[in-house]
MISEVEX-372340 format. One line per 3 residues: number of its first residue (from 1); their letters; for each residue x, y, z of C-alpha. Coordinates in nm, 2 decimals. Each point is the difference from the previous one (the first is absolute). Example, Ala and Ser with C-alpha at 12.3 -4.5 7.8 and 13.67 -1.06 7.14 Angstrom:
<pts>
1> AS> 1.23/-0.45/0.78; 0.14/0.34/-0.07;
</pts>
This chain:
<pts>
1> MPI> 3.51/-3.44/-0.74; -0.10/-0.18/0.36; -0.35/-0.15/-0.02;
4> ALL> -0.20/0.02/0.35; -0.29/-0.23/0.03; -0.26/0.13/0.24;
7> HAD> -0.31/-0.18/0.07; -0.32/0.21/0.19; -0.36/-0.05/0.05;
10> LVV> -0.10/0.34/-0.20; 0.26/0.16/-0.22; -0.14/0.38/-0.07;
13> VGG> 0.14/0.19/-0.25; 0.02/0.34/0.01; 0.07/0.23/0.32;
16> GMA> -0.19/0.29/-0.06; -0.32/0.08/0.29; -0.19/-0.28/-0.13;
19> GTC> 0.27/-0.27/-0.01; 0.14/0.10/0.35; -0.33/-0.03/0.17;
22> CAI> -0.07/-0.30/-0.15; 0.31/-0.16/0.12; 0.00/0.13/0.33;
25> TAA> -0.36/-0.12/0.04; 0.06/-0.36/-0.13; 0.33/0.00/0.21;
28> RAG> -0.20/0.09/0.35; -0.25/-0.27/-0.09; 0.26/-0.27/-0.01;
31> AKV> 0.09/-0.01/-0.38; 0.40/-0.02/-0.09; 0.01/0.31/-0.26;
34> VLV> 0.28/0.09/-0.27; -0.03/0.37/-0.07; 0.16/0.09/-0.36;
37> QDR> 0.05/0.35/-0.08; 0.20/0.15/-0.28; 0.06/0.32/0.19;
40> PVL> 0.23/0.11/0.26; -0.27/0.11/0.25; -0.36/-0.12/0.08;
43> GGN> -0.32/0.18/-0.09; 0.00/0.06/-0.38; -0.17/0.37/-0.07;
46> ASS> -0.02/0.05/0.33; 0.42/-0.06/0.09; 0.27/0.29/-0.03;
49> EVR> 0.06/-0.11/-0.36; -0.35/0.15/-0.11; -0.13/0.18/0.30;
52> LYV> -0.41/-0.01/-0.03; -0.18/-0.03/0.30; -0.22/-0.29/0.08;
55> CGA> -0.36/0.10/-0.04; -0.32/-0.23/0.01; -0.38/0.04/0.05;
58> TYL> 0.06/0.33/0.27; 0.10/0.16/-0.34; 0.22/0.27/0.16;
61> GHG> -0.33/0.07/0.26; -0.21/0.12/-0.32; -0.32/-0.19/-0.06;
64> NNR> -0.23/-0.17/0.22; 0.16/-0.30/0.11; 0.02/0.02/0.39;
67> WSR> 0.23/-0.19/0.21; 0.11/-0.21/-0.32; 0.40/0.00/0.06;
70> EGG> 0.08/-0.37/-0.10; 0.08/-0.22/0.30; 0.22/-0.30/0.08;
73> VID> 0.39/0.03/-0.10; -0.03/0.33/-0.20; -0.19/0.15/0.27;
76> EIL> 0.30/-0.11/0.22; 0.26/0.15/-0.24; -0.22/0.32/-0.05;
79> VEN> 0.00/0.04/0.38; 0.34/-0.07/0.06; 0.14/0.21/-0.26;
82> TFR> -0.27/0.31/0.12; 0.21/-0.05/0.37; 0.35/-0.03/-0.14;
85> NPE> -0.03/0.20/-0.30; -0.22/0.29/0.05; 0.20/0.23/-0.24;
88> GNP> -0.09/-0.26/-0.30; 0.40/-0.08/-0.07; -0.05/-0.29/-0.29;
91> VIF> 0.36/-0.11/0.13; -0.15/-0.07/0.33; -0.28/-0.17/-0.16;
94> DTI> 0.23/-0.29/-0.15; 0.12/-0.06/0.32; -0.32/-0.09/0.13;
97> LLE> -0.12/-0.20/-0.26; 0.34/-0.18/0.05; -0.02/-0.04/0.34;
100> KVV> -0.35/-0.16/-0.03; 0.14/-0.24/-0.25; 0.34/-0.12/0.18;
103> DEP> -0.17/-0.03/0.32; -0.22/-0.30/-0.12; 0.23/-0.31/0.03;
106> NIT> -0.26/-0.19/-0.28; 0.10/0.26/-0.25; 0.33/-0.04/-0.25;
109> LLL> 0.05/0.35/-0.13; 0.17/-0.02/-0.35; 0.06/0.38/-0.10;
112> NTI> 0.15/0.13/-0.34; -0.13/-0.31/-0.14; -0.18/-0.08/-0.31;
115> VHG> -0.24/-0.30/-0.14; 0.12/-0.07/-0.36; -0.11/-0.38/-0.02;
118> VNK> -0.30/-0.23/0.12; -0.04/-0.38/0.01; -0.30/-0.13/-0.04;
121> EGS> -0.20/-0.35/-0.03; -0.34/0.05/-0.16; -0.17/0.30/0.17;
124> RIL> 0.19/-0.03/0.29; 0.33/0.22/0.07; 0.29/-0.21/0.17;
127> SVE> 0.28/0.27/0.02; 0.13/0.33/-0.09; 0.34/0.07/-0.10;
130> AFC> 0.15/0.33/0.11; 0.31/0.21/0.00; 0.11/0.26/0.24;
133> SQN> 0.25/0.25/-0.18; 0.17/0.10/0.31; 0.16/-0.34/0.11;
136> QMQ> -0.04/-0.18/-0.35; -0.16/-0.28/0.16; -0.27/-0.22/-0.19;
139> YQI> -0.30/-0.11/0.21; -0.25/-0.27/-0.07; -0.30/0.03/0.23;
142> SAP> -0.26/-0.28/0.02; -0.32/0.00/0.19; -0.38/-0.13/-0.02;
145> LFC> -0.12/0.34/0.01; 0.12/0.33/-0.21; -0.14/0.36/0.04;
148> DSS> 0.06/0.25/-0.31; -0.01/0.36/0.16; 0.31/0.13/-0.22;
151> GDG> -0.25/0.29/-0.15; 0.08/-0.07/-0.38; -0.04/-0.39/0.07;
154> ILA> 0.32/-0.17/-0.08; -0.09/-0.31/0.16; -0.35/-0.05/-0.12;
157> TLA> 0.15/0.09/-0.38; 0.28/-0.26/0.01; -0.28/-0.26/0.13;
160> GAA> -0.22/0.07/-0.27; -0.28/0.17/0.20; -0.29/0.15/-0.21;
163> FRM> 0.02/0.40/0.00; -0.12/0.31/-0.13; 0.16/0.32/-0.08;
166> GAE> -0.21/0.34/-0.09; -0.35/0.07/0.06; -0.30/-0.22/-0.08;
169> AAD> -0.30/0.12/-0.24; -0.24/0.14/0.21; -0.28/-0.23/-0.10;
172> EFG> 0.25/-0.32/0.13; -0.10/0.10/0.37; -0.28/0.25/-0.05;
175> EGF> 0.24/0.27/0.08; -0.09/0.35/-0.08; 0.33/0.15/0.13;
178> APS> 0.23/-0.20/-0.23; 0.19/0.20/-0.18; -0.01/0.12/-0.37;
181> EEY> 0.29/-0.06/-0.24; 0.08/0.36/0.01; 0.02/0.00/0.37;
184> GAL> 0.22/-0.32/0.00; 0.03/-0.32/0.11; 0.27/0.00/0.25;
187> LGH> 0.12/0.20/0.30; 0.35/0.10/-0.02; 0.29/0.05/0.23;
190> SIY> 0.12/0.29/0.24; 0.38/0.14/0.11; -0.02/0.22/0.31;
193> FYT> 0.27/0.26/0.10; 0.10/0.16/0.35; 0.12/0.33/0.06;
196> KDV> 0.20/0.17/0.28; 0.04/0.39/0.07; 0.36/0.02/0.07;
199> GRP> -0.03/0.37/0.12; 0.20/0.12/-0.29; -0.02/0.06/-0.35;
202> VKF> 0.03/-0.32/-0.21; 0.07/0.00/-0.37; -0.12/-0.30/-0.21;
205> LAP> 0.13/-0.10/-0.34; -0.22/-0.23/-0.18; 0.13/-0.32/-0.14;
208> SFA> -0.01/-0.03/-0.39; -0.28/-0.25/0.06; -0.26/0.23/0.16;
211> LDD> -0.30/0.09/-0.15; 0.03/0.30/-0.21; -0.34/0.13/-0.04;
214> VTT> -0.22/-0.05/0.30; -0.32/0.17/-0.17; -0.02/-0.33/-0.15;
217> ISQ> -0.10/-0.13/0.35; -0.40/0.02/0.05; -0.15/0.38/0.06;
220> HRS> -0.18/-0.14/0.26; 0.30/-0.03/0.21; 0.14/0.30/0.16;
223> FST> 0.36/0.02/0.16; 0.07/0.03/0.35; 0.30/-0.01/0.22;
226> SEN> -0.18/-0.12/0.31; -0.08/-0.31/-0.15; 0.24/-0.30/0.02;
229> GCQ> 0.00/-0.40/0.07; -0.34/-0.16/-0.07; -0.14/0.34/-0.05;
232> LWW> 0.10/-0.03/-0.33; -0.18/-0.32/-0.11; -0.13/0.19/-0.27;
235> IEY> 0.38/-0.02/-0.20; -0.15/-0.35/-0.14; 0.09/-0.16/-0.34;
238> GGR> -0.04/-0.31/-0.18; -0.33/-0.10/-0.03; 0.02/-0.03/-0.37;
241> LDT> 0.30/-0.25/-0.01; 0.06/-0.33/0.16; 0.04/0.07/0.34;
244> VHD> 0.21/-0.30/0.11; 0.23/-0.04/-0.30; 0.02/0.38/-0.10;
247> TEE> 0.09/0.10/0.36; 0.33/0.12/-0.06; -0.09/0.24/-0.29;
250> IKW> -0.31/0.10/0.23; 0.29/0.06/0.29; 0.19/0.24/-0.24;
253> ELW> -0.30/0.19/-0.14; -0.06/0.08/0.39; 0.33/0.09/0.07;
256> KVV> -0.01/0.24/-0.28; -0.31/0.15/0.13; 0.10/0.03/0.36;
259> YGV> 0.34/0.18/-0.09; -0.21/0.21/-0.24; -0.23/0.13/0.26;
262> WNH> 0.30/0.06/0.25; 0.15/0.20/-0.28; -0.30/0.19/-0.03;
265> LKN> -0.06/0.09/0.35; 0.38/0.08/0.05; 0.05/0.19/-0.30;
268> SGK> -0.28/0.15/-0.16; 0.02/0.29/0.20; -0.42/-0.04/0.10;
271> FPE> 0.10/-0.18/0.33; 0.21/0.23/0.26; -0.08/-0.24/0.27;
274> AEN> 0.20/-0.26/-0.16; 0.35/0.21/0.03; 0.09/-0.20/0.33;
277> LTL> -0.14/-0.36/-0.09; 0.22/-0.26/-0.13; -0.11/-0.36/-0.12;
280> EWV> 0.04/-0.24/0.27; -0.10/-0.30/-0.14; -0.13/-0.16/-0.36;
283> GLI> -0.17/-0.30/-0.01; 0.23/-0.28/-0.16; -0.29/-0.27/-0.09;
286> PGK> -0.32/0.14/-0.11; -0.35/-0.10/0.24; -0.22/-0.24/-0.22;
289> RES> -0.37/0.03/0.01; -0.09/-0.28/-0.25; 0.10/-0.25/-0.19;
292> RRF> -0.11/-0.37/-0.05; -0.33/-0.10/0.22; -0.06/-0.37/0.03;
295> EGH> -0.29/-0.20/-0.01; -0.13/-0.19/0.29; -0.35/-0.20/0.04;
298> YML> -0.14/0.36/0.03; 0.07/0.33/-0.13; -0.10/0.31/0.20;
301> RQK> -0.17/0.27/-0.18; -0.19/0.35/0.02; -0.35/-0.13/0.11;
304> DIV> 0.20/-0.20/0.30; 0.15/0.32/0.13; -0.30/0.25/-0.07;
307> EQV> -0.26/-0.18/0.10; 0.18/-0.19/0.29; -0.08/-0.32/-0.13;
310> EHE> 0.02/-0.28/0.31; 0.23/-0.33/-0.08; -0.02/-0.32/0.21;
313> DAV> 0.36/-0.03/-0.05; 0.09/0.36/0.11; 0.35/0.00/0.17;
316> AFG> 0.12/0.38/-0.05; -0.13/0.35/-0.08; 0.08/0.31/-0.18;
319> GHP> -0.18/0.35/0.00; 0.22/0.19/-0.19; -0.17/0.20/-0.31;
322> IDL> 0.04/-0.17/-0.35; 0.25/0.22/-0.12; 0.11/-0.02/-0.35;
325> HPA> 0.27/0.25/-0.16; 0.04/0.07/-0.36; 0.26/-0.21/-0.20;
328> DGV> 0.17/0.29/-0.12; 0.06/0.11/0.35; 0.20/0.35/0.03;
331> FSE> -0.03/0.05/-0.37; -0.41/-0.02/0.00; -0.24/0.25/-0.03;
334> HPG> -0.22/-0.20/0.22; -0.02/0.09/0.40; 0.27/-0.25/0.17;
337> AKL> -0.26/-0.20/0.16; -0.37/-0.11/-0.04; -0.16/-0.14/0.33;
340> IFP> -0.32/-0.16/0.08; -0.03/-0.02/0.38; -0.20/-0.32/0.17;
343> PGI> -0.24/0.06/0.25; 0.18/-0.19/0.25; 0.28/-0.27/-0.02;
346> FQI> -0.03/-0.32/-0.20; 0.09/-0.35/0.05; 0.28/-0.19/-0.21;
349> PYR> -0.09/-0.39/-0.03; 0.26/-0.26/0.05; -0.07/-0.13/-0.35;
352> CLI> 0.18/0.30/-0.11; 0.31/-0.10/0.14; 0.05/-0.35/-0.16;
355> SRS> 0.12/-0.05/-0.34; -0.26/-0.21/-0.23; 0.29/-0.16/-0.19;
358> VSN> 0.26/-0.05/0.22; -0.13/-0.24/0.28; 0.25/0.11/0.28;
361> LFL> 0.03/0.36/-0.06; -0.14/0.28/0.22; 0.00/0.37/-0.16;
364> AGR> 0.07/0.29/0.24; -0.01/0.37/-0.05; -0.07/0.21/-0.31;
367> LIS> 0.00/-0.29/-0.23; -0.31/-0.19/0.15; -0.30/-0.12/-0.21;
370> ASH> -0.16/0.33/-0.06; -0.12/0.22/-0.32; 0.20/0.30/-0.08;
373> VAF> -0.28/0.20/0.15; -0.02/-0.18/0.30; 0.37/-0.03/0.04;
376> AAT> -0.01/0.39/-0.01; -0.12/-0.03/0.37; 0.18/-0.33/0.09;
379> RVM> 0.36/0.11/-0.10; 0.07/0.23/0.30; 0.25/-0.16/0.25;
382> ATC> -0.19/-0.04/0.33; -0.26/-0.18/-0.19; 0.26/-0.21/-0.18;
385> AHG> 0.11/-0.08/0.37; -0.30/-0.09/0.14; -0.06/-0.25/-0.31;
388> GQA> 0.37/-0.11/0.08; -0.08/-0.10/0.34; -0.35/-0.19/-0.12;
391> VGM> 0.25/-0.20/-0.22; 0.26/-0.07/0.26; -0.25/-0.13/0.23;
394> AAA> -0.17/-0.20/-0.28; 0.37/-0.16/-0.10; 0.06/-0.08/0.38;
397> LCA> -0.31/-0.19/0.05; 0.04/-0.19/-0.36; 0.37/-0.11/0.11;
400> RDG> -0.13/-0.09/0.31; -0.29/-0.25/-0.12; 0.17/-0.08/-0.34;
403> LEP> -0.26/0.20/-0.21; 0.03/0.16/-0.35; -0.15/0.37/0.05;
406> VEL> -0.35/-0.09/-0.18; -0.06/-0.23/0.26; -0.02/0.30/0.25;
409> LSV> -0.33/0.08/-0.21; -0.21/-0.23/0.22; -0.22/0.18/0.23;
412> PRI> 0.14/-0.15/0.33; 0.36/0.08/-0.16; -0.09/0.36/-0.09;
415> GEL> -0.15/0.04/0.37; 0.32/-0.12/0.14; 0.16/0.22/-0.21;
418> RRE> -0.17/0.31/0.09; -0.01/-0.10/0.36; 0.43/-0.06/0.01;
421> LLK> -0.01/0.36/-0.18; -0.20/0.17/0.22; 0.18/-0.11/0.32;
424> TGQ> 0.32/0.16/-0.15; -0.19/0.30/-0.02; -0.15/0.00/-0.37;
427> HVP> -0.30/0.16/-0.05; -0.24/-0.15/-0.25; -0.34/0.25/-0.06;
430> GVP> -0.30/-0.15/0.19; 0.20/-0.29/0.12; 0.03/-0.02/0.36;
433> LRD> 0.24/-0.29/0.21; -0.18/-0.26/0.12; 0.26/-0.24/0.17;
436> SQD> -0.10/-0.30/0.21; 0.33/-0.05/0.14; 0.03/0.35/0.15;
439> LAT> -0.09/-0.03/0.39; -0.14/0.35/-0.02; -0.31/-0.13/-0.20;
442> YAR> -0.09/-0.16/0.33; 0.09/0.24/0.25; -0.19/0.24/0.21;
445> VAA> 0.11/0.33/-0.14; 0.02/0.29/0.29; 0.15/0.33/0.02;
448> SSE> 0.07/0.25/0.30; -0.18/0.28/-0.22; -0.15/0.07/-0.33;
451> YVL> 0.00/0.37/-0.18; -0.34/0.14/-0.03; 0.00/0.29/-0.30;
454> SEL> -0.24/0.28/0.12; 0.25/0.27/-0.09; 0.33/0.09/-0.19;
457> PGD> 0.10/0.31/0.16; 0.03/0.33/-0.21; 0.35/0.07/0.08;
460> GPA> 0.13/0.05/-0.36; 0.00/0.25/-0.27; -0.27/0.12/-0.15;
463> LRL> -0.05/-0.15/-0.35; -0.17/0.22/-0.28; -0.26/-0.14/-0.21;
466> DAS> 0.21/0.07/-0.32; -0.09/-0.38/-0.11; -0.29/-0.21/0.16;
469> RAQ> 0.14/-0.16/0.31; -0.13/-0.32/0.17; 0.03/-0.21/0.33;
472> LLP> -0.03/-0.37/-0.02; -0.17/-0.18/0.27; -0.03/-0.33/0.09;
475> LPA> -0.37/-0.04/0.08; -0.17/-0.30/0.10; -0.33/-0.13/-0.21;
478> GRL> -0.31/0.22/0.10; -0.10/0.34/-0.02; 0.30/0.28/-0.01;
481> PQV> 0.09/0.17/0.30; -0.01/0.39/0.03; 0.35/0.13/-0.05;
484> GFT> 0.13/0.35/0.07; 0.29/0.24/-0.16; 0.16/0.27/0.10;
487> LNV> 0.02/0.29/-0.26; 0.14/0.32/-0.05; -0.21/0.23/-0.24;
490> DAQ> 0.10/0.31/-0.15; -0.37/0.13/-0.14; -0.34/-0.12/-0.03;
493> TTL> -0.05/-0.31/-0.20; -0.16/-0.35/-0.03; 0.23/-0.31/0.03;
496> RVE> -0.12/-0.31/-0.16; 0.13/-0.34/0.20; -0.09/-0.32/-0.19;
499> ARI> 0.01/-0.34/0.18; 0.16/-0.24/-0.25; 0.11/-0.40/-0.02;
502> SDR> 0.16/-0.21/-0.28; -0.17/-0.23/-0.20; 0.18/-0.29/0.18;
505> VDN> 0.02/-0.03/0.36; 0.39/-0.04/-0.04; 0.07/0.28/-0.24;
508> HTP> 0.08/0.37/0.11; -0.17/0.18/-0.30; -0.25/0.23/0.10;
511> SEV> -0.25/-0.04/-0.28; -0.33/-0.05/0.11; -0.17/0.27/0.21;
514> LGV> -0.20/-0.10/0.30; -0.11/0.36/0.09; 0.06/0.32/0.03;
517> CEL> -0.03/0.30/0.26; 0.01/0.37/-0.08; 0.12/0.24/0.26;
520> RLA> -0.05/0.38/-0.01; 0.30/0.17/0.18; 0.08/0.32/0.12;
523> AGA> 0.34/0.16/0.01; 0.20/-0.09/0.28; 0.28/-0.23/0.16;
526> DQH> -0.02/-0.34/0.18; -0.35/-0.08/-0.07; -0.11/-0.32/0.10;
529> VKV> -0.25/-0.18/-0.27; -0.20/-0.31/0.04; -0.08/-0.21/-0.33;
532> DIE> -0.30/-0.17/0.02; -0.07/-0.22/-0.29; -0.31/-0.25/-0.01;
535> ASI> 0.16/-0.29/-0.18; 0.12/-0.39/0.15; 0.21/-0.23/-0.15;
538> DKD> -0.03/-0.41/0.01; 0.33/-0.08/0.08; 0.32/0.11/0.21;
541> RYV> 0.16/0.25/-0.26; 0.20/0.33/-0.06; -0.20/0.29/0.00;
544> FFC> 0.11/0.30/-0.18; -0.11/0.32/0.18; 0.07/0.26/-0.30;
547> LME> 0.05/0.37/0.05; -0.07/0.11/-0.37; 0.22/0.30/-0.12;
550> NEH> -0.04/0.31/0.13; 0.23/0.30/-0.04; -0.16/0.18/0.35;
553> VAV> 0.07/-0.29/0.24; 0.29/-0.17/0.15; -0.05/-0.29/0.23;
556> VSS> 0.21/-0.06/0.31; 0.20/-0.36/-0.01; 0.18/-0.20/0.24;
559> ETR> 0.30/-0.13/0.10; -0.11/-0.32/0.13; 0.13/-0.28/-0.22;
562> LTG> -0.22/-0.33/0.05; 0.03/-0.36/-0.19; -0.29/0.00/-0.27;
565> MTA> -0.05/0.37/0.02; 0.07/0.25/-0.25; -0.14/0.32/-0.19;
568> AFH> 0.03/0.05/-0.37; -0.05/0.28/-0.26; -0.13/0.01/-0.36;
571> EHT> 0.30/-0.01/-0.23; -0.13/-0.04/-0.35; -0.30/-0.21/-0.17;
574> QKF> 0.04/-0.27/-0.24; -0.27/0.05/-0.27; -0.19/-0.30/-0.13;
577> DEA> 0.10/-0.12/-0.36; -0.18/-0.27/-0.11; 0.21/-0.05/-0.32;
580> IGS> 0.31/-0.05/0.17; -0.15/-0.18/0.31; 0.07/0.27/0.26;
583> PYI> -0.21/0.03/0.28; -0.14/0.32/0.19; 0.21/0.06/0.32;
586> ELW> 0.06/0.29/0.23; 0.32/-0.03/0.16; 0.02/0.07/0.36;
589> CPE> 0.34/0.01/0.11; 0.15/0.03/0.37; 0.28/0.26/0.06;
592> KQP> 0.36/-0.13/0.00; 0.12/-0.12/0.32; 0.08/0.13/0.28;
595> HGR> -0.17/0.30/-0.14; -0.34/-0.16/-0.05; -0.22/0.04/0.28;
598> NLA> -0.38/-0.12/0.09; -0.29/0.26/0.06; -0.07/0.07/0.32;
601> VTV> -0.32/-0.17/0.03; -0.27/-0.10/0.28; -0.22/-0.30/-0.02;
604> NPP> -0.31/-0.07/0.14; -0.06/-0.26/0.13; 0.35/-0.11/0.01;
607> LRP> 0.14/-0.27/-0.23; 0.20/-0.33/0.17; 0.20/-0.12/-0.30;
610> FSA> 0.31/-0.09/0.16; -0.15/-0.32/0.21; 0.27/-0.26/0.08;
613> ANI> -0.22/-0.25/-0.19; 0.17/0.17/-0.34; 0.31/-0.23/0.08;
616> CNG> -0.19/-0.32/-0.12; -0.16/0.15/-0.27; 0.24/-0.09/-0.26;
619> FAR> 0.10/0.32/-0.13; 0.32/0.16/0.05; -0.06/0.38/-0.11;
622> PTS> -0.28/0.21/-0.02; -0.26/-0.12/-0.27; -0.35/0.06/0.05;
625> QPN> 0.09/0.08/0.39; 0.31/0.08/0.17; 0.01/-0.37/0.11;
628> AWL> 0.24/0.08/0.26; 0.01/0.01/0.39; 0.07/0.35/0.15;
631> SAS> 0.02/0.07/0.38; -0.18/0.28/0.13; 0.22/0.34/0.03;
634> DDE> 0.00/0.04/0.35; 0.08/-0.38/0.07; 0.35/0.00/0.18;
637> DPT> 0.07/-0.41/-0.05; -0.18/-0.06/-0.33; 0.01/-0.38/0.00;
640> LTL> -0.16/-0.30/-0.24; -0.03/-0.33/0.10; -0.09/-0.36/-0.12;
643> SWA> -0.11/-0.23/0.26; -0.13/-0.36/-0.02; -0.17/-0.25/0.24;
646> GSQ> 0.29/-0.24/-0.04; 0.38/0.00/-0.01; 0.13/0.11/-0.36;
649> RIG> 0.34/-0.13/-0.16; 0.12/0.30/-0.17; 0.32/0.00/-0.23;
652> SVD> -0.06/0.35/-0.17; -0.20/0.34/0.02; -0.02/0.21/-0.31;
655> LRF> -0.11/0.35/0.07; -0.12/0.27/-0.26; 0.04/0.37/0.06;
658> DTD> -0.10/0.31/-0.17; 0.24/0.18/-0.23; -0.26/0.19/-0.22;
661> FDR> -0.07/-0.18/-0.32; -0.12/0.28/-0.11; 0.38/0.14/-0.09;
664> PML> 0.14/-0.08/-0.28; 0.35/0.00/0.16; 0.22/0.07/-0.36;
667> TVL> 0.33/-0.13/0.01; 0.22/0.26/-0.14; 0.01/0.38/-0.06;
670> VEQ> -0.32/0.07/0.20; 0.13/0.10/0.33; -0.23/-0.15/0.30;
673> DER> -0.06/0.22/0.27; -0.08/-0.27/0.29; 0.27/-0.30/0.01;
676> AIP> -0.27/-0.21/0.22; -0.35/0.03/-0.03; -0.16/0.18/0.32;
679> HCV> -0.27/-0.21/0.09; 0.19/-0.33/-0.05; 0.10/-0.19/0.33;
682> RHY> 0.37/0.05/0.07; 0.01/-0.15/0.35; -0.20/-0.32/0.09;
685> RLR> 0.02/-0.28/0.24; -0.12/-0.34/-0.04; -0.14/-0.22/0.29;
688> ADD> -0.10/-0.38/0.04; -0.19/0.02/0.32; 0.20/0.22/0.24;
691> RVV> 0.33/-0.10/-0.16; 0.16/0.26/-0.23; 0.11/-0.23/-0.29;
694> AEV> 0.11/0.33/-0.25; 0.03/0.36/0.01; 0.09/0.22/-0.31;
697> TDN> 0.11/0.36/0.05; 0.06/0.12/-0.36; -0.26/-0.13/-0.24;
700> HQT> -0.08/0.21/-0.30; -0.11/-0.31/-0.24; -0.38/-0.13/-0.10;
703> RAV> 0.07/-0.35/0.11; 0.18/-0.14/0.30; 0.07/-0.38/0.06;
706> HVF> 0.13/-0.14/0.30; 0.07/-0.38/0.00; 0.03/-0.16/0.37;
709> DPP> 0.22/-0.34/-0.01; -0.08/-0.17/0.22; -0.35/0.09/-0.04;
712> LEA> -0.18/0.16/0.26; -0.31/-0.16/0.23; -0.26/0.29/0.08;
715> TEM> -0.37/0.08/0.04; 0.06/0.35/-0.09; 0.21/0.18/-0.23;
718> AVD> 0.00/0.38/0.05; 0.17/0.32/-0.19; 0.04/0.31/0.18;
721> ILA> 0.04/0.32/-0.20; 0.28/0.19/0.19; 0.05/0.28/-0.27;
724> TNG> -0.07/0.11/-0.40; 0.25/0.17/-0.19; -0.17/0.31/0.04;
727> AGP> -0.36/0.12/0.15; -0.32/-0.16/0.03; -0.08/-0.39/0.09;
730> GAI> 0.17/-0.30/-0.18; -0.19/-0.19/-0.23; 0.01/-0.37/-0.05;
733> FEF> -0.18/-0.17/-0.28; 0.06/-0.37/0.06; 0.14/-0.21/0.31;
736> HCY> 0.06/-0.39/-0.12; 0.14/-0.25/0.19; 0.11/-0.36/-0.13;
739> E> 0.13/-0.30/0.17;
</pts>
């Protein structure tokens, strides 16, 4: 068979979300990349072959992680998919991933190509050997740097990298949530199916291998014809087997279950609503959760997640709950999942992304260096992608300077890696962008106006307090302002209002009560009440004004949507359990957009959190404050301007807009109601002094980069906001200028 010899700066093995984002990030940073994927499409579990939605720190919008959708390349992909594919068609998502990769000239993509051999010298990989089943071509691919993002870790295993499989004992890392032998040490695989209503009766004759007796499936699971696709995550099996080498056996068992469940739905006589349904699609390969986990220079553990431990080499973040499943899957008598929610997002250190035993090997995706318990939070695809981006940038820096991955662990090198990641839109909790090369750092920042928050009008529906509801307000340090709400009351009652904050300034878990106000209310509609709570805060931060559950009261909402502003309701409470290490957490979740509304509120004195100076504070999303500039709502010509005392040479401008980081933007099955985020700037114009140098009329993305060749000479750069994708003022988080 013919052999093709390829050479690159970085070889990425595995084209799931982690590998795809890793390759794109490295290529954009100047590295030559070969991306080797053993399937016909990219995306792994997110592809049309498996059809699981991409999920991460936002956890489907449930939980206390506000504005936590992952940034950078994965954000670009999710925003683009929402815009092009609001129906959640997995085939369209395939095309978006493929387009992002093939549009990068520095990436050579090899689909249907599996790595089967590794050539080493000492602890270093020299090259990999691969085979494409479609063109019967063999490849030998050499590079100074390699990344394994293959899920099962084929490259790392062949290279002899140290790994673990199965759960650690509870005492190894002090993890109370470590599973018992009865629960099982591995998570299984899942296969999904889709149904379609064809408008006429459809008969189904089950194949001979279909499961005969569906009563063997857990009694905790009730069947429903309304579920399909990745809603069927609970069709899981294989945690008692070798989830690498027994995958084919696991797949067959899952097929038996799928066809047995469908036979039951169609032919048991218990589901008349299934009469017109046909089985449109069944997964051909299982979606894998867990197999090998490789040892890096540090292993993430339960404490890092629950206590939000800070790491000097943090380069990414997670925020998904620790999500363990019983090893017996669908045949288990245990509930399908056990969760521990952290109080906020947690850092992922660079040390978890480099192998301790293979010196030029990066780790990305679900196989990174983490305990079994910590893996249960880091394994989800958006988190994997975010870590993959960190690897891609690290590899580009190593390739540029001839370094081994471990050499980036010095303080200056880690600082450079984090700075370059933040410049691409990556978010690292608590780490602001500080870039001396950014001309905006030395500029005078001015705006045509700034939004003053004195009132959110009561033009939305009244929301009954069948659960406690809260409005998050970004307050400055000092005494709490007087806050007013409009209530509809159907019987005399007393309403309890609490002002709460989180235990950390950039968390959004309302865990500490600052003060309480008891309002005695008579029956009546449109009652405007004022809340005065004698309390102060010592730092700028969000304060929750919580209207506690009361069946007699409804609070009027507002249709006004602003950057960094949201309301939430108390969904449920996670109880404290010292034995398993679960903290007490009240989960206050926003309504899913576009139906989520702020509460109608008045604030006295008014708030001024949307200053033009925010664009230089280093954060490109809401954290402890909105961190954005907003113009006044009546400003007909909103403009943000950077000016210098002398002429500057400007080769590029980098803008960051608001695409609502509080929205998960699930990729498949879940239909999005809005293609573009309403307060994202759609139409804008860039001016250098008095010259228009760029104009964009159809933006829907978070980041917009303009390169000028030759560079501009100007003493002033301005951006004029001409229109948003909906109503309200458009937000700008950052406005960078570079030579």
